[in-house]
N, C-alpha and C positions, 0 to 999 in steps of 0.2 A: 823569359829565362826562368828556369826553375831555381828555387831558393837553395843556397849552399847548405850542406849538412855540416854540423860540427864535427871536427876530426875525432876519431876514437882516442881514448886516453893513451898517452905515451907517443902519439904520432903528431908530427908537425902539420900545420895547415898549409900545405904546398899548393900553389896555384899553377895550373898548366897554361902555357902560352896559347894553346889551342882550346877554345871553350868547348868544342864538341867532345874532344878527348876527356876533358874534365868531367863533363856531364856523363859520358859513358862510364868512366872509371868510378864515379860516385854511385852509379847504379849497380854495376857488376862487381865492384870491389877491386882493390889494387892487387897486382900480382904478388904472391907470397914468395919471399926469398929473392935471391939474385941481387944485382947491383942497384945503385940508385937510379941508373939509367933505365933499367928494366922496370922499375916501379912506375915510370912514365908510360909504359907500354900496356898491352892488353892483359886482362885477367887470365890466370892459368885456366886452361880448358874452356875459355870463354869465347866470345864472339870473334876475337881477332886471331886466335891461334892459327898458325900456318900462313898468315897474311903479313906482307911487309907494310911499312909505314904508309906508303902511297895508297895501297889497297885499303888500309884502315881508314885513311882520310876520305877515300872515295866512298866507302861504305857508310861512313859517318854522314856524308852529305846525302846519301840515299835514304838513311834512316834518321831524320832530324829530330825526333822526339823520344829520347832514350827511356825515361821512366814509363812511358806508355807507348812503346815502340810500335809505330803503325797501328796503334790501338791494340797491340798484341800484349795482353797482360798475363803475367805468370801467376794467375790465380785460378780458382775453380770457376769454370765457365757456366754461365746461365744458359738455360735452354733457349730463351728468347734472345737472339743475338743479332746485332746490327754492326756493320763494319764502320770503321773510321774512314771518312771519305778520302782524306789525304793518303792514308795507307793503301786504300783500294786503288787509287789512281797510280800509285807507285808500283804496286804489284802488276797492274795491267800493263804498265810500261815495260816491266821485266818480261812479261809473257810475250809481248810483241817483239822485243829485242831478241828473245830466244829463238824466234823464227828467222833470224837473219842468216844468210848463207855464209857469213863471216865466222869461221871457227873460233877466232879469238874472242869475238863478242859472245858467242855461245858458251865458251868456257867461263868467261867472266860472269855471265848471267847464272850459269849453273852453280858457280861458287856462292853467289849471293843467295840463291834459292836454298841451297843446303844450309847456309848459316841461319836462315829464317826458321828452319825446322826446330830450333830450340824454343820457339814461342808457341805455346799450345794452340792458340786460335789462328795461327797461320793457315791451318787446314780448313778452318771455317771460311777464310777468304777464298780459298780455292774452290770449295763447293759452292760458295756464293756466286763466283764468276761463272761457274758451269751452269747453275740452275736458275739464277736470278737475272743476270745481265743479258737479257734477250736482245738488247740493242747492239751488243758487241758482235763482231764477226764470229762465225761458227768455228773456224780453226783455233782462234784464241780461247774460246769457251771450252772446246774439246781438249786442247792442250792443258788447260787448268785441271780438268778432270783426270787426265792421264798422269800429270805430276802428282795429284792426290792419290791416284792408284798406286804409284811407286812408293809414296810415303806410307800408305797402308801396308804394303808388303814389307817395308823395312822397319816401321816404327809403330805399328798399330797397337801393340801391347802397352805403349807409353801414352796413348791418347787419353786425356781426361774423359770421364764419363759424359760430361756435357758436350764435348766436341763430338764424340762418337754418336750420341743421340741426335745431334743436329745433322750430322752427315747422313745417318740412316733415314731420318725424317725427310730430308731434302731429296734423297734418292727416290723414295717411294712417291713423293708428291710430284716428281718431275719425270717419271718413267714414260709419260705420254707426251713429252715435248714435241712440238711441231716439226723439229728438225730430225731427220733420220740419223745424222751424225751424232747429235746430242743424245738421242735415245740409246744409240749403241754404246756411247761412252758411259752413260749412267748404268746401263746393263753390265758393262765390264767392271765398273766400280762396285756394284752390288755383288757380283760374283767373286771379286777379289776379297771383299769383306767376309763373305760366306766361307771362302776357302781358308780363312784365318781362324777357323773354328767357331765362327759366329752364327752358324746355323742353330747351334744349341742356345746361344745367347741372344738370338733375334727371333723369338718364337712367333712373332706376327708376320715375318717375312713371307713364308710360303702361303699362308692363308690369304694375306693381302694380295699377293701377285695372282693367286688363283681367282680371287674375287674380281680383280681388274680385267680378267679375261672376258667377263660378262659386260664390260663397258660398251656402250653404243658408239663411243669415239674410237675410230680405227687406230689412231696413233697410240692411245692408251692400251688397247688390246694387243697391238703389234709389239709395243715396248715391253709389256708384261710377258708375252710369249718369248720374246728374244732373251729376256733375263732368265726365265725359267729354263730355256734351252741351254744357256751357258752354265747354269747351276747344275743341271742334270749331267752335263759333260764333265764338270770339274769335281762334283761331289756325289757321284753315282753310288758309291759304296754306302755312305752314311744315309742316303735317301732310302736305301733298301735294308736298313738295319733297325734293330730295336731301340737304338739310341734316341731316335726321333719318332718311335712308334710307327715306323714304316710308312712315311707319307706318300710313297708311290702308290699305295693301295687306294688313296683318295685322288691323287693327281692323274693317274692314267685314265680312269673313267671320265674325269673332267676333260682331258685332252681329246678323248674320242668324240666329244660333242662337236669338235671343230673339223672333223674329217670332211664335211661338206660345206665348210665356210665359204661365203661369197668371195672372199679375197684370196687370190692365188698366193700372195705372200704368206698369209696365215696358214693356208693349206701346206705350203712348202715347209714352214717352220714346224708344223705338226708332223710332217713326214721325217723330220730330223730326229725325233725322239725314239 
């Protein structure tokens, strides 16, 4: 149990009959305004908005440690990041439930995932599942990456720098995953980040991917080629502009080296440029 905080001046020390609500309220702050009954409910604009009491109780059970919710701390993230094991297992459970054919379960899971977006390192958990949990089944890992892709599209401008750096680093370090599905998901994620204007803010992306083309590991070479293909499709104009000093002038000669590559898949990818 977390220690109780002293009530602010002028407010009574009210205790909630439900300890989890008390804990969440002490963390997020009481709702401002409204009746005495509403003061027992969620904070305005906070975790519980739009949810009824039962949903709040259910989500409170799902997130049992409010001040460090799933290890998701609303502070500046450190580059070296490790997940909270309990939070990781709960997110894995959500990912598996989201694959249920039951649309009611899907909607409930989607609601919970959307609520978790208010915690900066929730996206660290998603990239961790995608790139680190190689013992997990591939559909669950890939789904985690696709949820992260959607978060990038919707909220990337709000990501703390530490979270952004961690995601970028993990993408580049895992572009050669042994699974074709995971390689493709990482490539999609890289492309989505690049399409959010990050080609200018990710200066080592193109040089790194081009250098990985020389890898003797087929998976790494194929993954880098796939990512570059997607970037060329989605960001063709900026690649041929002075904004980035026309990187195509370097990339095209590099690609020509793969015209006679021993792998049919690599030759196919080359032919897509």
